[in-house]
Every structure is written in C-alpha cells, then in structure tokens.
C-alpha positions as CSV (number, residue, x, y, z in Angstrom):
1,M,84.6,131.5,142.7
2,R,84.5,128.1,141.0
3,A,84.6,126.4,144.4
4,L,81.6,128.5,145.5
5,D,79.8,127.5,142.4
6,E,80.5,123.9,143.4
7,G,79.0,124.5,146.8
8,R,82.1,124.9,148.9
9,S,82.2,127.3,151.9
10,F,85.2,129.1,153.4
11,I,86.1,130.7,156.7
12,V,87.7,134.1,156.2
13,S,90.3,135.0,158.8
14,R,92.5,138.0,159.7
15,N,95.8,137.1,161.3
16,G,94.6,133.6,161.9
17,T,91.4,134.7,163.7
18,P,88.1,133.8,162.0
19,V,86.1,137.0,161.0
20,G,83.6,135.7,158.5
21,E,82.3,133.0,156.3
22,L,82.0,132.9,152.5
23,R,79.4,130.5,151.3
24,P,77.3,130.0,148.2
25,L,74.0,131.7,148.0
26,R,71.0,129.5,148.0
27,R,69.5,129.2,144.6
28,H,65.8,129.9,144.5
29,R,63.9,127.2,142.9
30,F,60.4,127.7,141.4
31,V,57.8,125.4,142.7
32,G,54.5,125.2,140.8
33,A,51.2,125.6,142.4
34,S,50.1,122.1,141.7
35,A,53.3,120.7,143.5
36,V,52.5,122.9,146.5
37,V,48.9,121.7,146.6
38,A,50.1,118.1,146.4
39,M,52.6,118.6,149.2
40,F,49.9,120.0,151.6
41,K,46.9,117.8,150.5
42,D,47.3,115.6,153.6
43,A,48.2,118.4,156.0
44,P,45.8,119.0,158.9
45,R,43.4,121.9,158.7
46,V,44.3,125.0,160.6
47,D,41.7,126.3,163.0
48,A,42.2,130.1,162.6
49,A,40.5,131.0,165.8
50,A,42.6,128.6,167.8
51,L,45.7,129.7,166.1
52,R,45.0,133.3,166.9
53,Q,44.3,132.5,170.5
54,D,47.6,130.6,170.8
55,L,49.4,133.5,169.2
56,D,47.8,136.0,171.6
57,Q,48.9,134.0,174.6
58,V,52.6,134.2,173.6
59,A,52.9,137.5,171.6
60,D,52.4,140.8,173.3
61,Q,50.5,143.3,171.0
62,E,51.1,146.3,173.3
63,I,53.4,149.0,171.9
64,P,55.4,150.5,174.7
65,D,55.5,154.3,175.0
66,R,58.7,156.0,173.7
67,V,60.5,158.0,176.3
C-alpha cells in the first residue's frame, strides 16, 4: 500500500499469467473558477449551430426497434 501511495503500479498475475493491474487512484484536485476562466480565456469561441451540425453528421440519433 505504501508503494501505491508513492505512485507505483503493479501487474497482478496468476501462475505467471498477467490477469490485472493494481495502480493508484487519481487524486481529484479542486480547480477554482477563476483558474478555469484564465485557462480558457484565449480559447476560440464555439459556434453551437456548427457544432450541432457536425455532431448530427457523425452521430445517429435513431433508436432501433427492439425485437
């Protein structure tokens, strides 16, 4: 557990065959609203209509009938 706290990851094996991975959880870090605004202040504006049109071209909104 100390090694996980230090950021180390481990491969778990059974009879020499890897079956899983044990790794530390990501720690959630609070980011204040002012920091977020500062990060995105120079980001390009999003054209909502153009975004929706792009999404509609690639995402099918039809729900297939269940058999």
